[in-house]
C-alpha positions in Angstrom: -55.2 7.9 -10.5 -55.3 8.3 -6.7 -54.8 4.5 -6.4 -51.7 4.6 -8.5 -50.4 7.5 -6.5 -51.0 5.7 -3.2 -49.2 2.6 -4.6 -46.3 4.7 -5.7 -46.1 6.4 -2.3 -46.1 3.1 -0.6 -43.3 1.8 -2.8 -41.3 4.9 -2.1 -41.8 4.3 1.7 -40.8 0.7 1.4 -37.7 1.7 -0.5 -36.8 4.4 2.1 -37.5 2.0 4.9 -35.3 -0.7 3.4 -32.4 1.6 2.8 -32.8 3.0 6.4 -32.8 -0.5 7.8 -29.6 -1.4 5.9 -27.9 1.8 7.1 -28.9 1.1 10.8 -27.7 -2.5 10.6 -24.3 -1.4 9.0 -23.9 1.1 11.9 -24.9 -1.1 14.8 -24.5 -4.8 13.7 -27.7 -5.4 15.7 -31.2 -6.3 14.6 -33.2 -3.2 13.7 -36.5 -2.4 15.3 -39.3 -0.1 14.2 -38.9 2.5 17.1 -35.2 2.7 16.2 -36.0 3.6 12.6 -38.6 6.2 13.5 -36.1 7.8 16.0 -33.2 7.9 13.6 -34.7 8.5 10.2 -37.3 10.8 8.8 -39.7 8.3 7.3 -43.0 10.2 7.6 -44.8 7.3 9.2 -45.5 6.0 12.7 -43.8 2.9 14.3 -46.9 0.8 13.7 -46.8 1.5 10.0 -43.0 0.8 10.0 -43.7 -2.6 11.5 -46.2 -3.4 8.8 -43.8 -2.3 6.0 -41.0 -4.3 7.6 -43.2 -7.4 7.6 -43.9 -6.8 3.9 -40.2 -6.5 3.2 -39.6 -9.7 5.1 -42.1 -11.5 3.0 -40.4 -10.2 -0.1 -37.1 -11.6 1.0 -35.3 -8.3 1.9 -35.4 -8.7 5.7 -35.3 -11.6 8.2 -36.1 -11.9 11.9 -33.4 -13.9 13.9 -35.7 -14.2 16.9 -39.4 -13.6 17.4 -39.0 -10.7 19.8 -36.0 -9.2 18.1 -35.8 -6.6 15.3 -35.0 -7.5 11.7 -31.7 -7.8 9.8 -31.2 -7.2 6.0 -30.6 -10.2 3.7 -28.1 -10.4 0.9 -31.0 -9.3 -1.4 -31.4 -6.2 0.7 -27.6 -5.4 0.6 -27.6 -5.9 -3.2 -30.5 -3.5 -3.5 -28.7 -1.0 -1.3 -25.4 -1.2 -3.3 -27.2 -0.8 -6.6 -28.9 2.3 -5.2 -25.5 3.8 -4.6 -24.3 3.6 -8.2 -25.2 7.2 -9.0 -24.0 8.7 -5.7 -20.4 7.4 -5.2 -18.4 10.3 -3.9 -15.4 9.9 -1.8 -15.4 11.9 1.5 -13.0 14.8 1.9 -11.1 13.2 4.7 -10.6 9.9 2.8 -9.5 11.7 -0.3 -7.0 13.8 1.6 -5.6 10.8 3.5 -5.0 9.0 0.2 -3.4 12.0 -1.5 -1.1 12.6 1.5 -0.2 8.9 1.7 0.9 8.7 -1.9 2.6 12.1 -1.9 4.8 11.0 1.1 5.8 7.7 -0.6 9.1 7.3 -2.5 8.5 7.4 -6.2 9.5 3.7 -6.5 6.5 2.1 -8.1 7.1 -1.2 -6.4 7.0 0.4 -3.0 3.8 2.3 -3.9 2.1 -0.9 -5.0 3.2 -3.0 -1.9 2.1 -0.3 0.5 -1.4 0.2 -1.0 -3.1 -2.7 0.9 -1.9 -1.2 4.2 -3.5 2.1 3.3 -6.8 0.4 2.4 -6.8 -1.7 5.6 -6.1 1.4 7.7 -8.9 3.4 6.1 -11.6 0.7 6.0 -10.8 -1.5 9.0 -11.1 -4.5 6.7 -8.7 -6.9 5.1 -7.2 -5.4 2.0 -5.3 -7.0 -0.9 -3.6 -6.1 -4.1 -2.5 -8.0 -7.2 0.7 -6.8 -8.7 1.0 -6.5 -12.5 1.9 -9.7 -14.3 5.1 -8.7 -16.0 4.0 -10.4 -19.3 1.4 -7.7 -19.6 3.7 -4.8 -18.8 5.0 -2.4 -21.5 8.8 -2.5 -22.0 10.8 0.7 -21.5 14.2 -0.7 -22.2 16.7 -3.6 -21.8 20.2 -3.2 -20.6 23.2 -5.6 -20.7 26.2 -5.3 -18.4 29.3 -7.5 -18.8 30.3 -8.8 -15.4 33.0 -11.3 -16.4 33.9 -13.6 -19.2 30.7 -15.1 -20.7 28.6 -13.7 -17.9 26.1 -10.9 -18.5 23.7 -9.1 -16.2 20.5 -8.5 -18.1 18.1 -5.8 -16.8 14.5 -5.4 -18.0 12.9 -2.1 -17.1 9.1 -1.7 -17.5 7.4 1.6 -18.4 5.7 1.6 -15.0 9.1 1.7 -13.5 9.6 -1.8 -12.1 12.8 -3.7 -13.0 13.9 -7.3 -13.2 17.5 -8.5 -13.6 19.1 -11.8 -14.3 22.6 -13.3 -14.7 22.9 -15.0 -18.1 25.7 -17.3 -19.1 26.5 -16.8 -22.8 28.0 -19.1 -25.4 30.5 -16.5 -26.6 32.3 -13.7 -24.7 31.0 -10.3 -25.6 32.6 -6.9 -25.0 30.6 -4.2 -23.3 30.4 -2.3 -26.6 28.9 -5.3 -28.3 26.4 -5.7 -25.4 25.4 -2.0 -25.7 24.8 -2.4 -29.5 22.7 -5.5 -28.8 20.6 -3.6 -26.2 20.1 -0.7 -28.7 19.0 -3.1 -31.4 16.5 -4.8 -29.1 15.2 -1.5 -27.6 14.5 -0.1 -31.1 12.4 -3.2 -31.9 10.8 -3.9 -28.5 9.9 -0.5 -27.1 6.2 -0.1 -26.6 5.5 -3.8 -26.7 4.5 -5.9 -23.7 6.9 -8.5 -22.4 4.7 -11.3 -23.9 4.6 -9.5 -27.3 8.4 -9.1 -27.1 8.9 -12.8 -26.4 6.7 -13.8 -29.4 8.5 -11.3 -31.6 11.9 -12.6 -30.6 10.8 -16.2 -31.2 9.6 -15.3 -34.7 12.8 -13.5 -35.5 15.0 -16.4 -34.3 13.1 -18.7 -36.7 13.8 -16.4 -39.7 16.6 -17.2 -42.1 18.4 -13.9 -41.6 18.9 -14.5 -37.8 20.6 -17.9 -38.6 23.5 -16.3 -40.5 23.6 -12.9 -38.8 25.6 -13.8 -35.7 25.2 -10.4 -34.0 21.4 -10.5 -34.5 21.2 -14.1 -33.3 23.2 -13.3 -30.1 21.1 -10.2 -29.4 17.8 -12.1 -29.8 19.1 -15.0 -27.7 19.9 -12.6 -24.9 16.6 -10.9 -25.2 14.8 -14.2 -25.1 16.5 -15.1 -21.9 15.4 -11.8 -20.2 11.8 -12.2 -21.5 11.4 -15.8 -20.3 12.8 -15.0 -16.9 10.8 -11.8 -16.3 7.4 -12.9 -17.5 6.2 -14.6 -14.3 3.0 -14.8 -12.3 1.5 -11.8 -10.5 2.1 -11.5 -6.8 -0.5 -10.7 -4.1 -0.1 -8.6 -1.0 -2.6 -8.8 1.9 -2.9 -6.5 4.9 -5.3 -5.8 7.7 -6.3 -9.4 8.7 -6.0 -8.7 12.4 -7.8 -5.3 12.1 -10.7 -7.0 10.2 -11.2 -9.5 13.1 -12.2 -6.6 15.3 -15.6 -6.5 13.5 -18.5 -7.8 15.6 -19.2 -10.6 13.2 -15.9 -12.2 14.0 -16.8 -12.8 17.7 -18.1 -16.0 16.2 -14.9 -18.1 16.1 -16.0 -20.2 13.1 -16.7 -17.0 11.1 -13.2 -15.8 12.1 -11.6 -19.0 10.9 -13.5 -18.8 7.6 -12.0 -15.4 6.9 -8.5 -16.4 7.9 -8.7 -19.5 5.7 -9.9 -17.5 2.7 -7.2 -14.9 3.1 -4.5 -17.6 3.5 -5.3 -19.1 0.1 -3.2 -16.9 -2.3 -4.2 -18.9 -5.3 -7.9 -18.3 -4.7 -7.4 -14.6 -4.0 -5.4 -14.3 -7.2 -8.3 -15.8 -9.1 -10.7 -13.4 -7.4 -8.6 -10.3 -8.3 -8.0 -11.5 -11.8 -11.8 -11.6 -12.4 -12.0 -7.9 -11.5 -9.6 -7.1 -14.4 -12.3 -8.0 -16.8 -14.6 -5.3 -15.6 -14.3 -1.5 -15.7 -14.8 0.4 -12.5 -15.7 -1.1 -9.1 -17.2 -4.6 -8.7 -19.1 -5.6 -5.6 -19.7 -9.3 -4.8 -22.0 -9.9 -1.8 -22.1 -13.2 0.1 -23.2 -16.1 -2.2 -22.4 -14.0 -5.3 -18.7 -14.8 -4.7 -17.7 -17.7 -6.9 -15.4 -19.1 -4.1 -17.6 -20.8 -1.5 -15.2 -19.8 1.2 -16.2 -16.2 0.7 -19.9 -16.9 0.7 -20.2 -15.2 4.1 -18.3 -12.1 3.1 -18.4 -9.2 0.6 -15.6 -8.2 -1.8 -15.3 -4.7 -3.3 -12.6 -4.6 -6.0 -11.3 -2.4 -8.8 -8.5 -2.6 -11.3 -5.7 -0.1 -11.7 -4.3 0.7 -15.2 -1.6 2.1 -17.3 -3.4 4.0 -20.1 -6.1 1.6 -21.2 -4.2 -1.5 -20.1 -5.2 -3.1 -16.8 -2.1 -3.8 -14.7 -3.6 -5.4 -11.6 -6.4 -5.0 -9.1 -7.1 -4.2 -5.5 -9.9 -5.2 -3.1 -11.3 -5.0 0.3 -12.8 -8.2 1.9 -15.1 -7.9 4.9 -18.5 -8.9 6.4 -21.6 -8.5 4.3 -22.5 -5.7 6.7 -19.9 -3.4 5.1 -20.1 0.3 4.9 -20.5 0.3 1.1 -21.4 3.9 0.9 -17.8 4.7 2.0 -15.8 1.7 0.8 -17.0 1.7 -2.8 -15.8 5.3 -3.6 -12.7 4.8 -1.5 -11.7 1.7 -3.6 -12.5 3.6 -6.8 -10.5 6.6 -5.9 -7.5 4.6 -4.7 -7.4 2.6 -7.9 -7.6 5.7 -10.1 -4.9 7.5 -8.0 -2.6 4.4 -8.3 -3.2 4.4 -12.0 -2.2 8.0 -12.3 1.0 7.5 -10.2 2.1 4.5 -12.3 1.5 6.5 -15.5 4.0 9.2 -14.5 
């Protein structure tokens, strides 16, 4: 029994030492030595024992030694262990929570402005590059459609989403319609389309146009044709907003010019970033990709912390922070989680 107890105690010491080493490296960006750990952490062992344990962790692939005389630095494996150990203790700090709440309370209630401004907030709080993917309108629930007669055979069509965003388009019609007729068409479409996503609305309209009734009911056909024009125009690709690139380069890692260029190239490729953020839509909660875990090889030297924001149970888009593997996960993970949930709450009201 005593042998098992000694083994368990040694494993606990290894774990505590590994977590302390990661924390020190996050704080200093410098190789971590045994005396440094003993001075800054209550480990219950002397520096000589710490050196032995660090050597064991190095052999296990958790630490590496850049130079013979230097301390050790955590590997990706160590950072993954550290992040997984935080899963039950993700609480946002009081200052960060207050900053987020004040930021959103001061914003105009325009959902588009709130969304566009979120990466700037994240970049300011984390000191890293931050990004956000806007909702793809095809997935957005419809609030209403309005038609306004501008001149003969020219109609301004306006699509309003339940989240508050709006899209408008000028439509040239085959026949001239009065404003009263356009209002009736809008009412007919709104009764049928309310609560559907834009993609669902487009499919419904296409089916209705193929039905026999629409071919002889000129009013229905005209209304459906107008609705189809709005749906096809509005259902576009999501946009992506990035902020904090310059702030991120202040990190010690980016004194290496090649590392700096790698980050800037990755942030400049909006298509790759969009794919990255779309992947986070498939997962509930926060996802953390560390170094080589990123599917894009250009991000192999970085970490990405991402989360989706929703309307009800429907994911709308996602937000993320991109930074060095030596990221303050203990702070960034709950910050991303809280921001995503706050944004979801705002867009639902």
